[in-house]
N, C-alpha and C positions, 0 to 999 in steps of 0.2 A: 707180724705174723696172723693176728691177732682181724688186724682190717682185710687183710686180704683174705685170711678165710670166709668174711661176711661175704664179700665182696664175691666169692664161686658159690656160696651159699643163695645168695640171692638170683644172679645169673641160673641159677640150677633153679631155679621154682618158679622163674619168669621168660617162659620162654617166648613170650612175644617183643623181648626186650633185648634190643639192637647196641650192648653194648661196645664205645669205640674200644681203640688200642690203650691209649691212654688213662691214667685215673686220675680220680678226684682229688684234689688237693685241698692238705689240708687247712691250709689260711678257710676254704669253702665253710668249714665247720666254729671256724672263730674269723669273722670278717667281711665288712662291708661288700654285697655284689651287685653290681649293674647286669641289669637282663636287655639286653639288643632281639628287638621281636622283629620277622620277615614273615611275612603272609600274603601267598598265591589269594590274584585277585579274583581268578579261576574255581577257588576251591569250592565247594559245597559242603554244610551250608556256609552265606557267605556271614565273613566277619570282617571288624576292620581288629586293627593291629591291638588297639586297645582294646580294644574287646575279648581277644586272646588275650593279651594281660591277663586281662582280669579272671579268668579262666585257668589258669595257669599256676594266678598267683600261690593257691592253695598251696599247691603239690612240689611249691619253689621251699615254701617254710617247714612242710612237714617233709622234705629232704634234707634239713636242717641247713638252709643257706640263711642270708640274710637279706633280701633283695630292696634294696632301698630308692634304686631309681629305676623307667622303665625308658628307653628311647626304639625309636625305629630304625633296623639297621638299613634301610635305604636313605637313613636322614644323616646316617652319621660316615658312610661311603661316600658322599656324595664326589668327595678331592681330598686327597693327600693332605692337604689343609688344615681341611674340614676336620679330617680323622684328626690330627693333632691340637687342634682346640679341644676335642674333646678328655678326648688325652687327657693333655694340663688340667681340666676338669675335673675326672676322676681323681688326678695326683693329688690337687686340691683337695680334694673329698674323701680320701685316704680309703680308696676302693682299694679290694684286693682280689674279688675275682669278677670275672665277666661269664653272663649264663645267656648263650644263645639259640633261640625260639624258634622257631623254622615249620612253618605250617605250607603243605604243598598238595596236590590235587590225592595225595595214595596214604600221605601219611603226613604225623607231625613229629621232629627231631627237637630235643633241647642234651643242649652239650656242659661243659662248665669247664670252663680252666683258669689258672692265673692271671689275672691285667700283667700286661709285660713291664708296664711305667711307662710307654714313653707311645709314640705316637701310632706304630702298627699294630697296638691292642693287644692281639695276642699272641704269644713266639710260636704256634705250632696250628695247624688244621687236627693234628693228631689228640682230642679230647676226649675224656669220659662224655658217655651220651647215653641215653637210650630214645628208641623208635617205638612208636605206637601206629595202630595203624589210622586211629585221627584222633588230637588232643587231648580227650578223656583219659586213655589209656596210654598214652608218652608220659603224660601227666602222671598215672596211678608208678607204672613205673622207675619212674626217675624219684616220685616221692619215696618209694622203697630204699632207696640208698639211706636212709634215715633210721632205717631198722636197725637197733639194738646201738646205733651209733649216736654218744653223749655230742652235741652242739652245745656251744658256750651263746652262740648267736641267743636271746632271750626274748629282748626287746623288739620286739621286730612289726613292723605295719601290719595291718590290716584287710586292707586292701590297696592295689597297688597306684604307687605315686608318679605321676610322667613328669617331668621337669624337664628345666630347656638352660641351657646353658648360659651365661651374662653377656651383656655385648662389653664386657671388660676380659672376657676370657674367648670371646668371639673372635679372631683379629683378622681372618683369613682372606674375607672380604675387601679389606685395603689393601691388597695385594696384585690384587688383577688387575692389569692393564688393558683397555679396551683398546690396543694399536698391535702394529706388528714389533719383531724386534729388529734389532739389526745387527749385520754383520752374520744373517748366514748362509752369507757365499765364503766366509773364511772359516768357520769354526762346524765341527762334525755336529749334526743331531743326530743324537742316541733314540732311537728306538727300543723301549721293552719289550718283549713276546709276555703276551699272559699269562697265565700260570706257569713260569718259570721262578727265579730266585733273583731273577734283577729286578721283577717287584713284591710290593712292600704289602699288598692288598690281601690280608690272609681274610680278614673278614667275608669277603667278597664268594669267599667259597662257602661261607654258610646262609647265604639267599636264594631266596627257594626257589631260581631260577638256575645255582650256580654245584646246589646242593647233591651227591649223591654221584654225579660223573664218575664214568669210568675212564681210568687213563688211558686206555685207548684214543675213549670221545676226548679228553682235555689234549692229549696230543694231534690228531686229527683236527681238534680247532685251532693252535699255534699252528698247524701248520697250512688250512688253507685261511689264515688270518693273516700270515707272512706270506703267501703269496698274494691275496687281492691286496694288499700293502703297498706290497713293489709295484704288482700292476698299473696302480692312482699314480707312484713317487717317480717310475719310469718317464708319466705324462705331465703329470703336474710340478716336477720339484728338481733343479737342476747340478741342485749342490748335494758335495759326499752325507754320507748317514752312518753312521755305525748299530749293529743290530747285537742287544744285549739280552743277551740268556745268563748269567748270570749277575750274581750281586755284586757291585763296585761301591766304592766311596765317592763324595766326589771330588776330591781330590785327585782317588785313581782315574775318572774320566775326564778331568783337566788336560792331566797328563797325555790322553792319547786325544786330545782333540777336540775332547766332546767336550764343550761348554751348553749346551741346548740341550735339551727332554723335550721327545714326545709325549704330553699325558691326554687317556682319554677316560670320560669321567660318564660314567652313565645316572640319570634320575629322570622323575616328574621334572620335567619342563623348568614350571614359575618358579620350582626349588631351586632346579641347576641356577638360573637367571639370578633370583633372588640371594642366593651363596657370591653368585661371581658379583655384588655391587651393583646390576643393573633392574632398571625398573620394568617391572612387571604388567602388563599391558592384561588384563580380563580379554580370555579369549579360551576357545570352545576346546584349545591345544592344547594348556595348558595342563592338566591331566595328563597329560599322555607320556610317554616312558622314549629318550632320547638320550643319544650319547652328541657329544660334545667334546671337542679334540680343543688343547693350548698349548702351550711353548713354554716351559720353565727356563731360565736363565741361572745354570746354578751359581753363577758368580756373585752375582746380586739377591738371589731365591727372588726374582719376579717372576711373576707368569702374563702370558699372551691370551690373550684372546679372543684378538684379531676386530677389525674395524667396523664388523657386522657379525649378528647375531647367527648362525649357520649349522646349530646343531638337527637333528634329523633325528626319525623313529632306526634308519638303515646305517650303520656304523661304517660302511662303506662309502654311501650319499655326505654323510658327517664329513666325511672324514677326504672328499675332491672337496665338498663346498671346502673346508677349512683351508684347503692347500690351493684354491685358488683367491681365494681371500688374502692369502700370505705377496700376493702380487700385486697388491692396491695400495 
């Protein structure tokens, strides 16, 4: 009751703070937090994700958190496998909470929730948070939750720490195979619709280019996405497919003769190539954001990226490239 009253008081005195419907977990005040940062490169004044981390660190500490490590959100979400590697590292370090900092052109948001303990990282997008017109205001609004709340996080870092996971923890690159899978003509290819429960990419909701989209916008994008995929498949993929709009276990999918999944990832081109075990040749295009498709074989957890690098900034062209390469 006391904690609920505190939140109401804060909400009343901070008209510029927009709190999400979720509640701040008690582990926030008594446990390690990892901070994932996403920055719109078009926001002004221009700043890197590390500079943003440095700018909000004090506010997170004042709120009562123990932020032990900062990572760029786009790096963590490069693929489902990489995300699972980070989750394993968080488990090893006994992390209890995830804090997400998103900077867009017109606002900055800070959200916090419990670490899921598995590869999803968070269990819901319905997290407690605060929003400001810039990172200073968002930080001040978020820091206010620490007023009147006793935190057991006492020995916290004075400055943000930027860590990387060890080679032993990062095993995902070993799973990517630069060729095409066999038996696509025998079993169905499952195609998850982005934003549906068939996808586990909850973290992507807090990327600068996704956060704040309305339900209507999301549904319209899903409809356009499915229509665009269907058009390309009719031209380039003659085998059976299964549209996935709800979560199913691998066992359930296999029972429905779905042994393959079409997976879409997005990130900086050089980062994606490196994460998939490919040599990165210096190029002016390495820093561009691209989409890459690959196929996951469920029964052996193998990831087939195809015989040629075919990523493209336009997801439609990337998908068409991948489907054409499947015939080689």
